[in-house]
VMD Tcl script that builds the backbone (N, CA, C; Angstrom):
set m [mol new atoms 246]
animate dup $m
set s [atomselect $m all]
$s set {name element resname resid chain x y z} {
  {N N MET 1 A 21.917 -9.451 -31.135}
  {CA C MET 1 A 23.283 -9.038 -31.421}
  {C C MET 1 A 23.423 -7.562 -31.040}
  {N N THR 2 A 24.403 -7.263 -30.235}
  {CA C THR 2 A 24.637 -5.883 -29.845}
  {C C THR 2 A 25.394 -5.154 -30.947}
  {N N LEU 3 A 25.388 -3.845 -30.858}
  {CA C LEU 3 A 26.102 -3.052 -31.859}
  {C C LEU 3 A 27.605 -3.292 -31.796}
  {N N GLN 4 A 28.146 -3.514 -30.608}
  {CA C GLN 4 A 29.578 -3.773 -30.486}
  {C C GLN 4 A 29.946 -5.094 -31.160}
  {N N THR 5 A 29.087 -6.106 -30.999}
  {CA C THR 5 A 29.338 -7.389 -31.656}
  {C C THR 5 A 29.277 -7.237 -33.166}
  {N N LEU 6 A 28.283 -6.496 -33.650}
  {CA C LEU 6 A 28.183 -6.247 -35.086}
  {C C LEU 6 A 29.413 -5.508 -35.601}
  {N N LEU 7 A 29.898 -4.537 -34.830}
  {CA C LEU 7 A 31.095 -3.803 -35.227}
  {C C LEU 7 A 32.315 -4.724 -35.263}
  {N N ASN 8 A 32.423 -5.616 -34.288}
  {CA C ASN 8 A 33.546 -6.559 -34.281}
  {C C ASN 8 A 33.506 -7.496 -35.485}
  {N N VAL 9 A 32.313 -7.984 -35.831}
  {CA C VAL 9 A 32.186 -8.899 -36.974}
  {C C VAL 9 A 32.531 -8.177 -38.273}
  {N N THR 10 A 31.999 -6.963 -38.467}
  {CA C THR 10 A 32.294 -6.234 -39.707}
  {C C THR 10 A 33.766 -5.845 -39.778}
  {N N ASN 11 A 34.364 -5.497 -38.634}
  {CA C ASN 11 A 35.804 -5.200 -38.635}
  {C C ASN 11 A 36.617 -6.434 -39.000}
  {N N HIS 12 A 36.162 -7.607 -38.559}
  {CA C HIS 12 A 36.856 -8.852 -38.881}
  {C C HIS 12 A 36.856 -9.098 -40.393}
  {N N PHE 13 A 35.729 -8.823 -41.051}
  {CA C PHE 13 A 35.643 -9.043 -42.493}
  {C C PHE 13 A 36.390 -7.981 -43.299}
  {N N PHE 14 A 36.336 -6.726 -42.850}
  {CA C PHE 14 A 36.924 -5.644 -43.633}
  {C C PHE 14 A 38.356 -5.296 -43.227}
  {N N HIS 15 A 38.871 -5.903 -42.169}
  {CA C HIS 15 A 40.229 -5.595 -41.727}
  {C C HIS 15 A 41.293 -5.959 -42.769}
  {N N PRO 16 A 41.199 -7.109 -43.453}
  {CA C PRO 16 A 42.214 -7.407 -44.472}
  {C C PRO 16 A 42.254 -6.381 -45.612}
  {N N ILE 17 A 41.146 -5.744 -45.888}
  {CA C ILE 17 A 41.106 -4.725 -46.940}
  {C C ILE 17 A 41.709 -3.419 -46.434}
  {N N GLY 18 A 41.720 -3.233 -45.144}
  {CA C GLY 18 A 42.247 -2.001 -44.559}
  {C C GLY 18 A 41.173 -0.938 -44.408}
  {N N MET 19 A 39.912 -1.355 -44.377}
  {CA C MET 19 A 38.795 -0.408 -44.271}
  {C C MET 19 A 38.315 -0.346 -42.827}
  {N N ASN 20 A 38.212 0.854 -42.289}
  {CA C ASN 20 A 37.693 1.044 -40.941}
  {C C ASN 20 A 36.184 1.198 -41.037}
  {N N THR 21 A 35.439 0.313 -40.391}
  {CA C THR 21 A 33.976 0.314 -40.529}
  {C C THR 21 A 33.268 1.116 -39.456}
  {N N GLU 22 A 33.986 1.623 -38.466}
  {CA C GLU 22 A 33.320 2.351 -37.384}
  {C C GLU 22 A 32.627 3.625 -37.869}
  {N N PRO 23 A 33.260 4.476 -38.688}
  {CA C PRO 23 A 32.533 5.654 -39.182}
  {C C PRO 23 A 31.335 5.283 -40.057}
  {N N LEU 24 A 31.458 4.202 -40.821}
  {CA C LEU 24 A 30.342 3.763 -41.660}
  {C C LEU 24 A 29.170 3.311 -40.797}
  {N N SER 25 A 29.441 2.548 -39.759}
  {CA C SER 25 A 28.360 2.074 -38.903}
  {C C SER 25 A 27.708 3.234 -38.147}
  {N N THR 26 A 28.502 4.186 -37.722}
  {CA C THR 26 A 27.952 5.370 -37.048}
  {C C THR 26 A 27.060 6.164 -37.995}
  {N N ALA 27 A 27.497 6.320 -39.225}
  {CA C ALA 27 A 26.701 7.054 -40.214}
  {C C ALA 27 A 25.388 6.328 -40.500}
  {N N LEU 28 A 25.435 5.007 -40.626}
  {CA C LEU 28 A 24.206 4.246 -40.886}
  {C C LEU 28 A 23.236 4.334 -39.711}
  {N N ILE 29 A 23.753 4.297 -38.499}
  {CA C ILE 29 A 22.888 4.432 -37.323}
  {C C ILE 29 A 22.244 5.814 -37.300}
  {N N LEU 30 A 23.010 6.857 -37.586}
  {CA C LEU 30 A 22.452 8.208 -37.608}
  {C C LEU 30 A 21.395 8.362 -38.690}
  {N N VAL 31 A 21.644 7.811 -39.871}
  {CA C VAL 31 A 20.652 7.884 -40.948}
  {C C VAL 31 A 19.384 7.148 -40.542}
  {N N GLY 32 A 19.517 5.988 -39.903}
  {CA C GLY 32 A 18.351 5.244 -39.443}
  {C C GLY 32 A 17.545 6.014 -38.412}
  {N N ILE 33 A 18.219 6.667 -37.475}
  {CA C ILE 33 A 17.522 7.464 -36.463}
  {C C ILE 33 A 16.814 8.648 -37.105}
  {N N ILE 34 A 17.459 9.290 -38.087}
  {CA C ILE 34 A 16.838 10.431 -38.775}
  {C C ILE 34 A 15.598 9.982 -39.532}
  {N N VAL 35 A 15.656 8.827 -40.199}
  {CA C VAL 35 A 14.488 8.316 -40.922}
  {C C VAL 35 A 13.350 8.012 -39.944}
  {N N LEU 36 A 13.670 7.404 -38.801}
  {CA C LEU 36 A 12.637 7.130 -37.797}
  {C C LEU 36 A 12.000 8.416 -37.280}
  {N N LEU 37 A 12.817 9.445 -37.053}
  {CA C LEU 37 A 12.268 10.722 -36.595}
  {C C LEU 37 A 11.367 11.357 -37.659}
  {N N LEU 38 A 11.777 11.275 -38.924}
  {CA C LEU 38 A 10.948 11.822 -40.000}
  {C C LEU 38 A 9.610 11.096 -40.100}
  {N N VAL 39 A 9.629 9.780 -39.951}
  {CA C VAL 39 A 8.384 9.013 -39.983}
  {C C VAL 39 A 7.497 9.393 -38.798}
  {N N ALA 40 A 8.100 9.551 -37.623}
  {CA C ALA 40 A 7.322 9.931 -36.437}
  {C C ALA 40 A 6.706 11.320 -36.596}
  {N N VAL 41 A 7.500 12.278 -37.096}
  {CA C VAL 41 A 6.974 13.637 -37.291}
  {C C VAL 41 A 5.874 13.631 -38.342}
  {N N GLY 42 A 6.060 12.874 -39.416}
  {CA C GLY 42 A 5.023 12.776 -40.447}
  {C C GLY 42 A 3.750 12.156 -39.907}
  {N N GLY 43 A 3.889 11.116 -39.097}
  {CA C GLY 43 A 2.715 10.483 -38.501}
  {C C GLY 43 A 1.982 11.403 -37.540}
  {N N ILE 44 A 2.750 12.161 -36.765}
  {CA C ILE 44 A 2.125 13.115 -35.837}
  {C C ILE 44 A 1.402 14.214 -36.609}
  {N N ALA 45 A 2.035 14.737 -37.646}
  {CA C ALA 45 A 1.406 15.785 -38.452}
  {C C ALA 45 A 0.144 15.261 -39.124}
  {N N TYR 46 A 0.199 14.044 -39.663}
  {CA C TYR 46 A -0.980 13.455 -40.303}
  {C C TYR 46 A -2.099 13.251 -39.281}
  {N N GLY 47 A -1.748 12.746 -38.103}
  {CA C GLY 47 A -2.755 12.540 -37.065}
  {C C GLY 47 A -3.382 13.845 -36.594}
  {N N LEU 48 A -2.549 14.891 -36.448}
  {CA C LEU 48 A -3.098 16.189 -36.046}
  {C C LEU 48 A -4.016 16.760 -37.119}
  {N N PHE 49 A -3.649 16.600 -38.379}
  {CA C PHE 49 A -4.496 17.082 -39.472}
  {C C PHE 49 A -5.841 16.367 -39.463}
  {N N LYS 50 A -5.810 15.036 -39.285}
  {CA C LYS 50 A -7.067 14.278 -39.241}
  {C C LYS 50 A -7.895 14.673 -38.020}
  {N N ALA 51 A -7.233 14.919 -36.880}
  {CA C ALA 51 A -7.960 15.287 -35.665}
  {C C ALA 51 A -8.618 16.653 -35.816}
  {N N VAL 52 A -7.878 17.626 -36.349}
  {CA C VAL 52 A -8.440 18.973 -36.523}
  {C C VAL 52 A -9.578 18.948 -37.532}
  {N N LYS 53 A -9.456 18.107 -38.531}
  {CA C LYS 53 A -10.501 18.014 -39.556}
  {C C LYS 53 A -11.777 17.393 -38.995}
  {N N SER 54 A -11.640 16.474 -38.025}
  {CA C SER 54 A -12.822 15.783 -37.512}
  {C C SER 54 A -13.441 16.439 -36.281}
  {N N VAL 55 A -12.769 17.398 -35.657}
  {CA C VAL 55 A -13.299 18.017 -34.438}
  {C C VAL 55 A -14.643 18.706 -34.658}
  {N N PRO 56 A -14.868 19.459 -35.739}
  {CA C PRO 56 A -16.186 20.093 -35.885}
  {C C PRO 56 A -17.345 19.106 -36.003}
  {N N ASN 57 A -17.097 17.859 -36.368}
  {CA C ASN 57 A -18.162 16.875 -36.531}
  {C C ASN 57 A -18.393 16.026 -35.280}
  {N N LEU 58 A -17.687 16.295 -34.197}
  {CA C LEU 58 A -17.808 15.486 -32.993}
  {C C LEU 58 A -19.019 15.890 -32.161}
  {N N THR 59 A -19.583 14.895 -31.462}
  {CA C THR 59 A -20.612 15.207 -30.473}
  {C C THR 59 A -19.916 15.715 -29.212}
  {N N THR 60 A -20.696 16.162 -28.248}
  {CA C THR 60 A -20.113 16.688 -27.013}
  {C C THR 60 A -19.331 15.614 -26.271}
  {N N LYS 61 A -19.876 14.401 -26.174}
  {CA C LYS 61 A -19.187 13.312 -25.481}
  {C C LYS 61 A -17.883 12.958 -26.193}
  {N N GLN 62 A -17.915 12.915 -27.516}
  {CA C GLN 62 A -16.705 12.597 -28.267}
  {C C GLN 62 A -15.657 13.694 -28.098}
  {N N PHE 63 A -16.101 14.951 -28.062}
  {CA C PHE 63 A -15.173 16.063 -27.894}
  {C C PHE 63 A -14.518 16.021 -26.516}
  {N N ILE 64 A -15.293 15.711 -25.479}
  {CA C ILE 64 A -14.739 15.600 -24.126}
  {C C ILE 64 A -13.755 14.434 -24.061}
  {N N LEU 65 A -14.075 13.314 -24.704}
  {CA C LEU 65 A -13.157 12.185 -24.751}
  {C C LEU 65 A -11.872 12.567 -25.494}
  {N N PHE 66 A -12.008 13.326 -26.556}
  {CA C PHE 66 A -10.856 13.806 -27.312}
  {C C PHE 66 A -9.964 14.680 -26.432}
  {N N LEU 67 A -10.550 15.583 -25.667}
  {CA C LEU 67 A -9.780 16.435 -24.762}
  {C C LEU 67 A -9.112 15.612 -23.657}
  {N N LEU 68 A -9.800 14.584 -23.152}
  {CA C LEU 68 A -9.200 13.713 -22.138}
  {C C LEU 68 A -8.006 12.946 -22.703}
  {N N LEU 69 A -8.117 12.480 -23.944}
  {CA C LEU 69 A -6.992 11.783 -24.564}
  {C C LEU 69 A -5.789 12.709 -24.738}
  {N N ILE 70 A -6.044 13.948 -25.118}
  {CA C ILE 70 A -4.957 14.918 -25.240}
  {C C ILE 70 A -4.318 15.165 -23.873}
  {N N ALA 71 A -5.137 15.300 -22.837}
  {CA C ALA 71 A -4.618 15.540 -21.491}
  {C C ALA 71 A -3.776 14.364 -21.009}
  {N N VAL 72 A -4.240 13.140 -21.248}
  {CA C VAL 72 A -3.486 11.957 -20.835}
  {C C VAL 72 A -2.164 11.885 -21.597}
  {N N ALA 73 A -2.204 12.177 -22.897}
  {CA C ALA 73 A -0.973 12.154 -23.689}
  {C C ALA 73 A 0.033 13.185 -23.171}
  {N N LEU 74 A -0.426 14.371 -22.811}
  {CA C LEU 74 A 0.462 15.392 -22.281}
  {C C LEU 74 A 1.058 14.991 -20.938}
  {N N VAL 75 A 0.260 14.353 -20.090}
  {CA C VAL 75 A 0.753 13.892 -18.796}
  {C C VAL 75 A 1.802 12.797 -18.994}
  {N N VAL 76 A 1.551 11.873 -19.916}
  {CA C VAL 76 A 2.515 10.796 -20.171}
  {C C VAL 76 A 3.809 11.370 -20.728}
  {N N ILE 77 A 3.719 12.289 -21.661}
  {CA C ILE 77 A 4.920 12.914 -22.228}
  {C C ILE 77 A 5.680 13.681 -21.137}
  {N N GLY 78 A 4.946 14.392 -20.299}
  {CA C GLY 78 A 5.582 15.119 -19.196}
  {C C GLY 78 A 6.255 14.203 -18.201}
  {N N ALA 79 A 5.703 13.002 -17.989}
  {CA C ALA 79 A 6.309 12.041 -17.064}
  {C C ALA 79 A 7.527 11.370 -17.666}
  {N N ILE 80 A 7.544 11.188 -18.992}
  {CA C ILE 80 A 8.656 10.511 -19.645}
  {C C ILE 80 A 9.863 11.440 -19.811}
  {N N LEU 81 A 9.643 12.717 -20.059}
  {CA C LEU 81 A 10.733 13.642 -20.372}
  {C C LEU 81 A 11.797 13.777 -19.278}
  {N N PRO 82 A 11.445 13.928 -18.012}
  {CA C PRO 82 A 12.536 14.085 -17.026}
  {C C PRO 82 A 13.297 12.814 -16.888}
}
mol reanalyze $m
mol bondsrecalc $m
mol representation Tube
mol addrep $m
């Protein structure tokens, strides 16, 4: 179901009451996006904390693999951004 279809269905139900549902649906979408961003930032912060905590205990091979993973992640992010 697309967002436009959902908006049409909710407008059909709330139209007799005289309630415009478009601002409500926009607000709910924005709140959902903000919650997703907060979860993503929290997950990234938690992962970075765990990574920094475990780096002193890594062997040389594990440390090089860790640096390669960071490099690959940066390349992927750089390719996705433009």
